N, C-alpha and C positions, 0 to 999 in steps of 0.2 A: 274863437267863441266869445260872445259878449260876457262881461263881468257884472255880477249882481251882488249887492251887499244887503244882508238881511239882519234887521234888529230882532233880537230874541229876548223875551222877558217872561218871568213867572213869579207869582207871589202867593200861590196856593199849593197846599200839599207838599210833596217832595220836590221842591223847586229845581234842584240840580238834576234830578231824574227827568223832569219834563224838558229841561234844556238839552240833556243828552239824547233823549228820544227824538226831539225835533231835529237835532243834528244828524242822527241816523236816518231818519225819514227823508231829509233833504239830500243826504248823500246817495240815497237809493232812487232819486228822481231820474227818469230817463233823459238821455242827452245832456247830462249835467255832471260836472266834476267838482268835487268838494276841494276848494283851494286852501282855506285857512279858517281858523276861528280864534277870536280874541280870548284873553283871560276872562274870568267870571268876576262880575262886580256886584256888590250889594248896594242898592240905591233906594233912596227915599221915594215914596210915591209922588207923582205930579198930577195935579188936577183935583183928585179926590184923595185927601190926606189921611182919612181915618181907616186905613187898611194896612196890612202887613207890607214890609219892605220887599222889593223885587230883587231877584237875581237877573242880571242883564249881561248879554254878550252880543257880539256881531260876528256873523259868518260871511265869508266871501265864497261865491260860487262862480264857476264858469259854465255857461249854459246856452244851449240852442233853443230853449223854451222862450217864447216871446214874453214880454213883461206882463201882459194881461193874463195869459195862461199861467205864468209863474205865480202871480198873485192868487189865482184860483187854487192852485196846488198848495200854496202856503195856508190858505184858509181851510182846505181839507185836512191838512196836517194838524192845525189847531183843533178842529172838530174831533179828529181821531184821538186827541189827547184830552178830551173832555171839556174843551172850551165851550161855554154857553154864554152868549152875549145878552146879559141882562141889563147892564148900564154902561154908559160911556165912561171909560177910564176907571171902572170898578175892578175888583179883584178878579184874577183869571189864572187858570192852570197854565195857559200858554198864550203868548202874544207874539206873532211873527209879522214884522213890518218890512215891506219891500222899500228900502231906503233909497237906493240908487240902482240904476240899470244902465251901465256905460254912461254916455252923455245924453241919454234920452230925457226929453222934457215932454210931459203929456199931462193933460188935465181933462179927465172925463168924470162922469158920475161914479164910475167904478174904481178908477185909479188916478192918483196924482203923483207924478215923478218930477223931480225928486220929492221924497216924502215932505209934506208941507211944514211939518214942525221939527224936522231933524236938525236943521241948522242951529237951533238954540237949545237943544236938550243935552245936558251933560251926560245922561245915561246912554245916549247914542254916540255923541262925539268922542268921549274918552275911549271906549273900546274900538271905535272906528279908527281913531288916530293911532292906536296900537298896531292895527293891521296896515293902514295906508296913510301915514302922516302927511304925505305930499299930495294926496288926492284933493281935488277941489270939486265943489258942487258945480253942475253946469251953469255957466254964466258968471261964476264967482272968480275973484282974483285971490281971495284968501284960501290957504290950505286948511285942511281939517285940524292940523296941529296948531295953526295960528288961531283958529276959532276956539280951540280948547284953552289956549293961553288967554284969550279975551274974556273967557267966562269968569276968571278970577276965583273968588271963594266958592262959586257954584260947582266948580270941578271937584271940590272937597266933599260934595254930597255923594260922590261916587267912589266907593272903597273897594279896591281889588281884594278879593277873598280867595282866589285860586287861579291856577294856571289854566291854559286852554283845556276844556273838557273833551274827553273822547266820546265819539258818537256811540249811542247804545243800539 
């Protein structure tokens, strides 16, 4: 089965509970096996800074659901957890980003893979490196671990605050 890596974030309400609920709902997806989840990291907001810090993690799934349909299911999980899209990069109960789906490269209005901003975001790369340090983005020669090392001080904006959460 193809492998997918999902970025998880929350900065509203009970952040850890939203992360745990998302994991449980992803684990319940048909034709999908939950493989692993990273530790939980407290991270500063990117883009819009005047908002609470995020809890972030990355989950690895093995799934027969195609990438576009998986994205749609992730958006439905966000909505079921109270996500309301009012502003780009604003506060949210839950944010699920399809970061990678095997070596698939796609660019449509609905989905771009790999995620277009994942390669440079510490809050994505640090937990992803915990799960798959030798993974490379399609077309890249650098591993995720090497990308984290290249971030320098930026990697310090991501602080581990707990081990891998259990799905709710």
